[in-house]
One Martini backbone bead per residue (centre of mass of N, CA, C, O) as a GRO file, in nm:
protein
   89
    1MET     BB    1  11.469  10.067  15.326
    2SER     BB    2  11.449  10.375  15.452
    3LYS     BB    3  11.235  10.654  15.425
    4ILE     BB    4  11.328  11.003  15.385
    5LEU     BB    5  11.210  11.326  15.475
    6VAL     BB    6  11.359  11.653  15.418
    7VAL     BB    7  11.280  11.982  15.569
    8ASP     BB    8  11.467  12.265  15.461
    9ASP     BB    9  11.579  12.611  15.403
   10GLU     BB   10  11.882  12.508  15.449
   11ARG     BB   11  12.090  12.405  15.214
   12LEU     BB   12  12.341  12.308  15.366
   13PHE     BB   13  12.199  12.135  15.590
   14LEU     BB   14  12.049  11.952  15.393
   15GLY     BB   15  12.297  11.827  15.254
   16ILE     BB   16  12.430  11.706  15.504
   17LEU     BB   17  12.192  11.533  15.600
   18LYS     BB   18  12.162  11.368  15.351
   19LYS     BB   19  12.451  11.248  15.339
   20GLU     BB   20  12.444  11.107  15.621
   21LEU     BB   21  12.191  10.929  15.570
   22GLU     BB   22  12.300  10.779  15.325
   23GLY     BB   23  12.548  10.666  15.469
   24LYS     BB   24  12.333  10.483  15.652
   25GLY     BB   25  12.116  10.376  15.419
   26TYR     BB   26  11.928  10.590  15.334
   27GLN     BB   27  11.640  10.716  15.171
   28VAL     BB   28  11.655  11.048  15.039
   29THR     BB   29  11.447  11.333  15.060
   30ALA     BB   30  11.499  11.671  14.957
   31GLU     BB   31  11.357  11.991  15.082
   32LEU     BB   32  11.311  12.349  15.080
   33ASP     BB   33  10.995  12.344  15.021
   34SER     BB   34  10.696  12.306  15.173
   35GLU     BB   35  10.496  12.281  14.938
   36LYS     BB   36  10.656  12.057  14.783
   37ALA     BB   37  10.648  11.853  15.014
   38LEU     BB   38  10.340  11.806  15.013
   39LYS     BB   39  10.343  11.678  14.731
   40ILE     BB   40  10.523  11.450  14.790
   41LEU     BB   41  10.337  11.331  15.017
   42GLU     BB   42  10.105  11.259  14.808
   43GLN     BB   43  10.299  11.047  14.634
   44GLU     BB   44  10.452  10.952  14.898
   45SER     BB   45  10.609  10.741  15.129
   46PHE     BB   46  10.730  10.758  15.474
   47ASP     BB   47  10.890  10.676  15.767
   48ILE     BB   48  11.038  10.966  15.770
   49VAL     BB   49  10.999  11.304  15.902
   50ILE     BB   50  11.191  11.606  15.856
   51LEU     BB   51  11.142  11.920  16.032
   52ASP     BB   52  11.150  12.243  16.014
   53ILE     BB   53  11.018  12.503  16.195
   54ASN     BB   54  11.173  12.745  16.043
   55MET     BB   55  10.973  12.859  15.774
   56PRO     BB   56  10.861  12.946  15.498
   57ASN     BB   57  10.514  12.962  15.460
   58LYS     BB   58  10.561  12.681  15.626
   59THR     BB   59  10.580  12.531  15.913
   60GLY     BB   60  10.650  12.250  16.084
   61TYR     BB   61  10.376  12.250  16.234
   62GLU     BB   62  10.202  12.264  15.975
   63LEU     BB   63  10.309  12.011  15.842
   64LEU     BB   64  10.230  11.818  16.068
   65GLN     BB   65   9.932  11.853  16.028
   66GLU     BB   66   9.923  11.752  15.738
   67VAL     BB   67  10.030  11.470  15.789
   68ARG     BB   68   9.799  11.396  15.983
   69ARG     BB   69   9.560  11.456  15.795
   70LYS     BB   70   9.667  11.221  15.586
   71ASN     BB   71   9.729  10.969  15.759
   72CYS     BB   72  10.026  10.939  15.818
   73ASP     BB   73  10.272  10.691  15.938
   74SER     BB   74  10.480  10.877  15.998
   75SER     BB   75  10.757  10.980  16.142
   76VAL     BB   76  10.821  11.280  16.333
   77ILE     BB   77  11.074  11.538  16.312
   78LEU     BB   78  11.172  11.823  16.491
   79ILE     BB   79  11.371  12.108  16.387
   80THR     BB   80  11.620  12.356  16.525
   81ALA     BB   81  11.818  12.664  16.569
   82PHE     BB   82  11.564  12.800  16.753
   83ALA     BB   83  11.553  12.756  17.063
   84SER     BB   84  11.278  12.686  17.297
   85ILE     BB   85  11.066  12.618  17.546
   86GLU     BB   86  10.801  12.648  17.391
   87GLY     BB   87  10.879  12.462  17.152
   88ALA     BB   88  10.935  12.202  17.319
   89VAL     BB   89  10.639  12.197  17.443
   0.00000   0.00000   0.00000
């Protein structure tokens, strides 16, 4: 079973995504706070990490850098409700 970490500061969206992924058979850890997510990443490994781009404290981009710095083999997916061409590029 694949392990997924989802980090998003929107509680409702986070809950919906967690429920949907668990319904597909994934083991999901959901976190609202980017700093807490970093601590989780230090203690556990995940096959996939899904990061919201726009969050307080650390953005999804900053978390991505931290994931890569830790030489984590996780695949990372960045998501956002505030799309822009610059962000996509």
